[in-house]
C-alpha positions as CSV (number, residue, x, y, z in Angstrom):
1,M,8.0,-4.7,-18.8
2,Q,7.8,-8.2,-20.2
3,K,7.0,-11.2,-18.0
4,A,7.9,-14.8,-18.7
5,G,7.8,-18.1,-16.9
6,M,7.2,-21.8,-17.1
7,I,4.2,-23.6,-15.5
8,A,4.4,-27.4,-15.1
9,I,1.0,-29.1,-15.2
10,V,1.2,-32.3,-13.3
11,G,-1.2,-34.9,-11.9
12,R,-2.4,-38.5,-12.1
13,P,-3.5,-40.0,-15.4
14,N,-6.9,-38.7,-16.7
15,A,-6.8,-35.6,-14.5
16,G,-7.5,-33.5,-17.6
17,K,-4.1,-31.9,-18.0
18,S,-4.1,-31.9,-21.8
19,T,-7.7,-30.8,-22.0
20,L,-6.9,-27.8,-19.9
21,L,-3.8,-26.9,-21.9
22,N,-5.7,-27.1,-25.2
23,S,-8.5,-25.0,-23.8
24,L,-6.1,-22.2,-22.7
25,L,-4.3,-22.2,-26.0
26,G,-7.5,-22.4,-28.1
27,M,-6.2,-25.3,-30.2
28,Q,-5.7,-29.1,-30.1
29,L,-2.1,-29.2,-29.2
30,S,-2.0,-32.2,-26.9
31,I,-4.0,-35.3,-27.9
32,V,-7.0,-36.1,-25.7
33,T,-8.7,-39.5,-25.6
34,P,-11.1,-41.2,-23.1
35,K,-8.3,-43.6,-22.1
36,A,-5.8,-43.0,-19.3
37,Q,-2.1,-42.4,-19.9
38,T,-2.6,-41.0,-23.4
39,T,0.2,-38.4,-23.0
40,R,3.6,-40.0,-23.2
41,E,6.1,-37.2,-23.5
42,R,6.4,-33.6,-22.2
43,V,4.8,-31.1,-24.6
44,L,5.4,-27.3,-24.3
45,G,2.4,-25.1,-25.0
46,I,3.2,-21.3,-25.3
47,L,0.7,-18.7,-24.3
48,T,1.6,-15.1,-25.2
49,E,-0.7,-12.3,-24.0
50,G,0.3,-8.6,-24.3
51,E,3.7,-8.3,-22.6
52,G,3.5,-11.7,-20.9
53,Q,4.4,-15.2,-21.9
54,I,3.7,-18.5,-20.1
55,V,5.2,-21.7,-21.3
56,F,3.1,-24.6,-20.1
57,I,4.6,-28.1,-19.7
58,D,2.0,-30.8,-20.3
59,T,3.2,-34.0,-18.7
60,P,2.3,-37.7,-18.6
61,G,0.2,-38.8,-15.7
62,I,2.1,-39.7,-12.6
63,H,1.7,-43.4,-11.7
64,R,3.7,-46.2,-10.2
65,A,5.8,-47.8,-12.9
66,R,8.2,-50.7,-13.2
67,D,11.9,-49.8,-13.7
68,G,12.8,-49.4,-17.4
69,G,10.6,-49.2,-20.5
70,L,7.8,-46.9,-21.5
71,N,6.1,-46.5,-18.2
72,Q,9.3,-45.5,-16.5
73,F,10.1,-43.1,-19.3
74,M,6.7,-41.5,-18.9
75,V,7.2,-41.0,-15.1
76,D,10.7,-39.7,-15.7
77,E,9.2,-37.1,-18.2
78,A,6.8,-35.9,-15.4
79,R,9.7,-35.7,-12.9
80,G,11.9,-33.8,-15.4
81,A,9.2,-31.2,-15.8
82,L,9.5,-30.3,-12.1
83,E,13.2,-29.5,-12.3
84,A,12.9,-25.8,-13.2
85,P,9.4,-24.3,-13.6
86,H,8.4,-21.1,-12.0
87,L,5.1,-22.5,-10.9
88,I,3.4,-25.9,-10.7
89,W,-0.3,-26.6,-11.3
90,Y,-1.3,-29.8,-9.5
91,L,-4.4,-31.0,-11.3
92,V,-6.8,-33.4,-9.5
93,D,-9.8,-35.3,-10.6
94,P,-12.3,-34.7,-7.7
95,N,-13.4,-38.4,-8.1
96,S,-10.0,-39.4,-6.9
97,A,-9.0,-39.9,-3.3
98,L,-6.1,-38.9,-1.0
99,L,-4.6,-42.5,-1.1
100,H,-4.4,-42.4,-4.9
101,E,-2.8,-39.0,-5.0
102,L,0.1,-39.8,-2.6
103,Q,2.6,-40.5,-5.3
104,V,2.1,-37.0,-6.8
105,V,2.2,-35.5,-3.3
106,E,5.6,-37.3,-2.7
107,L,6.9,-36.0,-6.0
108,L,6.0,-32.4,-5.3
109,E,7.8,-32.7,-1.9
110,R,11.1,-32.6,-4.0
111,A,10.0,-29.7,-6.2
112,S,11.2,-26.1,-5.3
113,A,8.5,-24.1,-7.3
114,P,5.3,-22.9,-5.6
115,V,2.2,-25.0,-6.1
116,I,-1.3,-24.1,-7.1
117,L,-3.8,-26.9,-6.3
118,V,-6.4,-27.2,-9.1
119,M,-9.5,-29.3,-8.7
120,N,-10.6,-30.0,-12.3
121,K,-13.8,-31.3,-14.0
122,M,-16.1,-29.3,-11.8
123,D,-18.6,-29.3,-14.6
124,Q,-19.4,-32.8,-13.5
125,V,-20.6,-31.8,-10.0
126,G,-23.9,-33.5,-9.3
127,G,-23.0,-36.4,-11.6
128,R,-19.9,-38.2,-10.7
129,F,-19.3,-36.5,-7.4
130,S,-20.6,-33.8,-5.1
131,A,-19.2,-30.3,-4.4
132,D,-18.7,-31.4,-0.8
133,R,-16.5,-34.3,-1.9
134,A,-14.4,-32.0,-4.1
135,Q,-13.9,-29.6,-1.2
136,K,-13.0,-32.4,1.2
137,L,-10.3,-33.7,-1.1
138,T,-9.0,-30.2,-1.6
139,E,-8.6,-29.8,2.1
140,E,-7.0,-33.2,2.5
141,L,-4.5,-32.6,-0.2
142,T,-3.6,-29.1,1.0
143,Q,-2.9,-30.6,4.5
144,A,-0.9,-33.5,3.0
145,L,1.3,-31.1,1.0
146,S,1.7,-28.8,4.0
147,D,2.8,-31.8,6.1
148,R,5.6,-32.4,3.6
149,G,6.7,-28.7,3.5
150,V,4.9,-27.9,0.3
151,Q,3.2,-24.5,0.5
152,V,0.0,-24.3,-1.6
153,Q,-0.2,-20.8,-3.0
154,S,-3.9,-21.0,-3.7
155,T,-6.6,-23.5,-4.6
156,H,-9.0,-23.4,-7.6
157,H,-12.0,-25.4,-8.6
158,I,-12.3,-25.3,-12.4
159,S,-13.3,-27.1,-15.6
160,G,-10.7,-27.1,-18.3
161,L,-13.3,-28.5,-20.7
162,S,-16.0,-25.9,-20.0
163,Q,-13.5,-23.1,-19.1
164,I,-15.1,-22.7,-15.7
165,G,-12.7,-20.8,-13.4
166,T,-9.8,-20.9,-15.8
167,A,-9.6,-17.1,-16.1
168,E,-9.3,-16.8,-12.4
169,L,-6.6,-19.5,-12.4
170,L,-4.6,-17.7,-15.1
171,K,-4.9,-14.3,-13.2
172,A,-3.6,-15.8,-10.0
173,S,-0.7,-17.5,-12.0
174,W,0.3,-14.3,-13.9
175,E,0.9,-12.7,-10.5
176,L,3.5,-15.3,-9.7
177,I,5.3,-15.1,-13.1
178,P,8.5,-13.1,-12.8
179,E,9.6,-10.1,-15.0
180,G,12.0,-11.0,-17.8
181,P,12.4,-11.5,-21.5
182,W,10.2,-14.0,-23.4
183,L,11.5,-17.5,-23.7
184,F,10.3,-17.7,-27.3
185,S,10.6,-14.6,-29.4
186,D,7.7,-15.3,-31.8
187,P,4.4,-14.3,-30.2
188,D,2.5,-16.7,-32.6
189,Q,4.6,-19.8,-31.7
190,A,2.4,-22.4,-29.9
191,S,5.0,-25.1,-29.1
192,D,8.6,-26.1,-29.3
193,R,7.8,-29.4,-31.0
194,P,8.1,-29.8,-34.8
195,T,5.1,-30.4,-37.1
196,R,6.1,-34.1,-37.5
197,F,5.6,-34.7,-33.8
198,F,2.0,-33.4,-33.9
199,V,1.2,-35.3,-37.1
200,A,2.4,-38.5,-35.4
201,E,0.3,-37.7,-32.3
202,K,-2.8,-37.1,-34.5
203,I,-2.4,-40.7,-35.9
204,R,-1.8,-42.1,-32.4
205,S,-5.0,-40.4,-31.2
206,R,-7.0,-42.3,-33.8
207,L,-5.5,-45.6,-32.5
208,Y,-7.0,-44.9,-29.1
209,Y,-10.4,-44.3,-30.5
210,L,-10.6,-47.0,-33.1
211,L,-8.8,-50.0,-31.5
212,G,-9.6,-52.1,-28.4
213,E,-8.8,-51.3,-24.8
214,E,-5.2,-52.5,-24.7
215,I,-3.8,-52.4,-28.2
216,P,-3.2,-48.6,-28.4
217,Y,-0.8,-48.9,-25.4
218,S,1.4,-51.2,-27.5
219,C,1.4,-48.9,-30.5
220,A,3.8,-46.1,-31.4
221,V,3.9,-43.9,-34.5
222,E,6.9,-42.7,-36.5
223,I,6.8,-40.3,-39.4
224,E,9.1,-41.8,-42.1
225,S,8.6,-39.1,-44.8
226,F,7.1,-35.6,-44.7
227,Q,7.2,-34.0,-48.2
228,E,5.9,-30.5,-47.7
229,N,6.8,-29.3,-51.3
230,T,4.3,-31.7,-53.0
231,R,0.6,-31.0,-53.5
232,P,-1.0,-32.5,-51.7
233,V,1.5,-32.8,-48.9
234,R,2.7,-36.4,-48.8
235,I,3.1,-38.1,-45.4
236,E,4.3,-41.7,-44.9
237,A,4.0,-43.1,-41.3
238,V,4.8,-46.4,-39.6
239,I,2.6,-47.8,-36.8
240,Y,4.8,-50.0,-34.6
241,V,3.3,-52.8,-32.5
242,E,4.9,-55.4,-30.2
243,R,3.6,-58.7,-31.6
244,E,2.4,-60.2,-34.9
245,S,-1.1,-60.8,-33.5
246,Q,-1.4,-57.0,-32.8
247,K,-0.3,-56.2,-36.3
248,G,-3.3,-58.2,-37.6
249,M,-5.6,-56.3,-35.3
250,V,-4.4,-52.9,-36.5
251,I,-4.6,-53.9,-40.2
252,G,-8.0,-55.6,-39.8
253,Q,-9.8,-58.0,-42.1
254,K,-9.0,-57.2,-45.7
255,G,-7.2,-54.0,-44.5
256,Q,-10.5,-52.4,-43.3
257,K,-9.2,-51.2,-39.9
258,I,-6.0,-49.6,-41.1
259,K,-8.1,-47.9,-43.8
260,E,-10.5,-46.5,-41.2
261,I,-7.5,-45.3,-39.1
262,G,-6.0,-43.6,-42.1
263,Q,-9.2,-41.8,-43.2
264,S,-9.9,-40.6,-39.7
265,A,-6.3,-39.5,-39.0
266,R,-6.1,-37.7,-42.4
267,K,-9.1,-35.5,-41.5
268,D,-7.5,-34.5,-38.2
269,I,-4.1,-33.8,-39.8
270,E,-5.7,-31.7,-42.6
271,E,-7.5,-29.6,-40.1
272,F,-4.3,-29.2,-38.1
273,L,-2.2,-28.2,-41.2
274,G,-5.0,-26.3,-43.0
275,Q,-4.4,-28.1,-46.3
276,Q,-5.0,-31.4,-48.0
277,I,-2.6,-34.3,-47.5
278,F,-1.9,-37.8,-48.7
279,L,-1.4,-40.2,-45.8
280,G,0.3,-43.5,-46.2
281,L,0.3,-46.0,-43.3
282,K,2.0,-49.3,-42.7
283,V,2.3,-51.5,-39.7
284,K,5.6,-53.1,-38.4
285,V,6.4,-55.3,-35.5
286,L,9.1,-54.0,-33.1
287,K,9.2,-56.7,-30.5
288,E,8.5,-55.6,-26.9
289,W,9.4,-52.0,-27.8
290,T,7.6,-50.7,-24.6
291,S,10.1,-52.5,-22.4
292,N,13.3,-51.9,-24.5
293,L,15.3,-48.7,-24.1
294,E,17.0,-49.1,-27.5
295,S,13.6,-49.4,-29.2
296,L,12.3,-46.3,-27.4
297,K,15.3,-44.5,-28.8
298,K,14.7,-45.9,-32.3
299,I,11.2,-44.3,-32.4
300,G,12.4,-41.0,-31.0
301,M,11.1,-41.3,-27.4
302,K,14.4,-41.3,-25.6
303,R,16.0,-37.8,-25.6
């Protein structure tokens, strides 16, 4: 008998949600960078094993956001992921604290699916934090959730990066996945998103690595043209920024920065697609796009 279900992965920014998803799927599906709030939209990752299929929902980090604009959109994406999953993984960085986690706890209070509390990044015990601290936070969060009527099915201490404890987490989760037909019929399908989405994400990832602290948060990427029938595949993309001064920073002196971004992104995309590509990049100003709903729609971020 087939089993199939959806697991929403939620937590604060930088809890390691995308890293865990990539590790479980064995591929770089969601982009991961050292900066917080890298994930902006819900991404489905599909794991099919034997007769079972789990559809993971990777979500933006839950944070307090002003009404309207990109930050509100990101929080709404996370909220939307909690509407109909069969199970919720609540991922926590053990270096956090109960006070910082309360917004996630409050959000889970309104969810109907069972919750598994996952303390991530346990490969860093002895460095950034102690095992005792992780256990104390686990107990505090379990109690805080219980006080709000949220029953924690189980707790797990894992490392998504090092795959410590992930097999046990999956085993416990499979037991809670109901019997039923697969949600996606192709056992080799890894996501519901089109190739264009992942290509744009590969470019955006390079912006986080190669630009300063704040600039990447003001950048968005749109694929203008994707010509699969040419050899090499020809891709033309636009990097949107909010101000003219940011445009100059992305382009760099004599075009050196945009060239560096393009070369680095091209390697990532070629590895993802398994073939050579031509990548053309240009930079345009879309004023205050992060706070403008119409602009979010224009670049495909308002569904």
